[in-house]
C-alpha positions, 0 to 999 in steps of 0.5 A: 500499499503507497501513499500519495504523496500529495495526500500527505504535503496536505496533511502534514501542517494539519496534523502538526497543528492538531498535534501542537494546539493537544500539546498546549492545550494537555499542559494547560488542562492538568496543570488545572485538573493538578489545582482541583485536586490539590484544593479539594484536598 
């Protein structure tokens, strides 16, 4: 199975951007969750 390079060229920036956004949002979400759990204890 050979992927068409045009598909890879189009999807690569979208996947990179989605990964970067998930990384940044995930870090903030983990900090917020940790803060919430610390206040509960």
